[in-house]
N, C-alpha and C positions, 0 to 999 in steps of 0.2 A: 840640394837645399830642401829643407823640410819646413813645412808651415804647420804650426799648431794653433788650432782654433778651439776655444772653450766656450761652451754655452752654459749659462746659469738659468735654471728654471725654478721659479719660486714654488715650492711644494710645502703645503701645510698638512701636518699629520695630527689628527685630533688626539687628544690625550685626556685621560681622566682628570689630570691636574690643570688642564687648560680652562680658563674662565668661559662660562657658557654665555651665549648671546642673550642679552636681556629680552624679555618678552615684548613682542610688538604691541601696538595699540589695539590691534584686532583681538589678540589673545586676552588682553586686559578687559576689553569690552565684553568678550565672551564670558569670562569668569564673573564679572560684575552682573551681567544679565542673568546668568544662571542662579546666582544668589538671590537676585530680586524675584525671579520666578518662584523659587522654592519658598521664599518668605511670604509672598502673596498667597501661594497655595496653602501654606500651613495656617496663616491667619484666617483665610476664608473658611477652612474646615472647622477651625476652633470656634469662629464666630457663629457658624451655622448651628453647631451642637449646643453652645452655651445659650442661644436665644430661646430655647425650648424650656418651658417650666413643667416639671413632672408632678408637681403637687396638686392633687385633686381630693376633695372631701365632700361627698354627696350623702345626704341623709334621706331616709324614707321612714318617717315616724308613723305613717298610716299603717293600720293592720289590713292590708289589701292583698292577701294571698288569694290568687285566682284558682278556682276549681275547674279542671279540664276533664274532658273525656280522654282516657288513655289511648283509645283506638285511633283517634285522629288529632288529638291535642287541640281540640276546639273548646271554647268555654261552655260550661254547663249553665244554662239560662234559667232564671227564675220565671214564675208565671207572668210577671209583668214585663219580661223581656230583658231585664238587667242581668249582668254577669254575677254569678255567685262568688262572693268574697268573704273571707273570715280571717281571724288571727292565726289559725292553725292549718297545718302543723307548724309550730313555732320554730322548728329546725330550718325552715326555709323562709321564715318571715324576716326579711332583710331590714336592718336598722341603719347601717352605714356601709358604704364602700369607699375605700381610700386608695390613693397611690402617693407614695412619698419618695423623694429623690435621696438615694443613698450612695452618691458619688458614682461608683462603677455599676450599680444596679438600681432597680426600682422595686420597692416593696409594695405589694398589693395586699389589701386586707378586706375581708368580709366580716361583718358583725351581725349576728342574727339575734332574735328575741329569745330563742330557746338555747339549744345546744347544737354545735356542729355535729352532723350525723355522719359517721363512718359506715355507710351502707351502700351496697351495690346499686340500689334504686334511687340514690340521692346524689345529685351533682351540683357543684357550684362553678359557674362560668363567669369569667370577666374578660371583656373584649378590650383590646388596646388599639386605639386609632392613632397611627403614627404619621399620617398624611392628611393635609388639609382637605383634600377632595374625597377622603375615605374610600378611595378606589380599592384599597386592600387593607386588611386589618389582621391582627393576631388574636388568638383566643387561648386563655389559660383555663384548663378544666381540672377540677379536683373531684375525684370520686373514690371514696373508701381508701384513703392513704396514697392514692396514685395521682400524680399531677403531670399533665402533658401540655406543652406549648405547641399550638398548630397555627396555620395561617390559611386563608382562603386563596392565597396567591399560588399560581401553578409552580410546581417544582420544589416547594418548601418541604423539608424533611422534619417531621415531628421531633420534638426534643423532650426528654424525660426530666422533669424538674422535681420529682418526688423528694429528693434529698434537700430541696430548698423550701420545703413546706413545714409549717408547725401550727399547732392549735394552742392558743393561750386563753386566759380567763380574765374577764373584767371584774370578777367577783371572787369570793373564796372558793367556790366549787363549780361555777358555771363556765365551762369551756365553750364560749360562744364566739370566739374570734379566730378566723383562719388567716394566716399571714404567709405569703408566697413571695420569694425573692426571684426576680428575673434580671439576668445580666443584660445590660444595655447592648453589649456586643451581639446579642442574638436578635436584636430588633432592627439592625441595619441603620440606614440614614433616617433619623427622626427629625422631620421638619414641622411637626405639629403634635399635639398630645391631647387625648381625651379618653375616657373610659365609660363603660356601662356594664351592668352585670345582671345575671339571673340565677336564681336558686330553684331547683326543680326536684320534686319527689314523685315517683311513679308507682302507682298501685295497680292491681288487676283491672279495676274498673275506672277509678278516678286518678288523676294526677293533680299536683298542686305546684303552682309557680308564683314566685314574687320577683320583681324587677327593681333595679336601682339605676336612676338616671340623673341627668343634670337638674331637672325639675322634679321634686318628689312626687311620686304617684302619677307621673305623666310620661308614658312611653314615647310620645311624640317628640320629646325633647332630646331623645338619643340621636347620635349622628346617623344620617341616612345610610341604609344598607347599600353595598356595592351592587351595581347593575349586572356585572358579569365578572368572571375571573380574569385576572390580569397577571402578568409576570412580575414577580417581586423584584424590585431594583436590587442589583448586586452591590451591596455597600462597600465591598472590597474594591471594586472598580472605581467607585466614587471617591474612595480615599486615595488611590494611587494614580488616578488619571492626571492630576496636575504634575506629578513627578515625572510621569512618562512624557508629557508634553515638553517639560523642561529638558529632559535628556535628548529628545529628538531635535529640539532647537540647538542644543549644544553640539550635537554631532554634525548638523548642517553647517553651523558656523565654523567648526573645526575643519571640515572638508574644504570649504571655500577658502579658508586661510591657507591650508597646505597647498591648494591648487595655485594660488597666487604666488607662493614662494618657490614652487617647483621650477627648475631651469628649463627654458624652452629649447627644444631640439632645432639645430640649424641644418 
């Protein structure tokens, strides 16, 4: 006599045609949280950038070019102890300094009483204050058709902006306005905005300098100078930090979700 015993074991073979298991609540929560984090990060960055106004317009109608000793750049004093000032040389007699928002860039302009001088001994400098505490700032310097962007922050590499500079005229022949375009991407995270400027011409014995500030003829109205060098904030990290946080949170949630679903060993 033979006995036949049959065992039936339920075996499920996954197939590409088999319907997939609908995502659990944890996965849905993870996806929703990720989108919320990315949305908050993007709106925060956009809000910070749009809150800054780049338009500045400072006039200096006074003819107050200061005469200095070239050897130590200290003022030449009159017999009564006052600083020697005059309208000349008019190539460094500032009338206006301006900054205007041009979407992806900022246009900086100097207007002098005479003519913009393309000479090795004459320079036009405008400082860009992008932080409310003025702990660091940028300087754009134009000298004889060469324009350089520098910063007093440690590690900043100078950028040549010569191709972004041009001299225009407010009259028929007087080329008295220097315009320089600076890309906002070079300025990093801009949380505040202000400018000041100086125009300087150096001779063998005497040098001449004029300044443009918030209050005409008052250098004390300029933003305070930095006390020491600081490291320039890395704007790239400021831009991608929220995305990195969102990715880390997503990975943590996914790992926890997979751990809960994994079968326990008996």
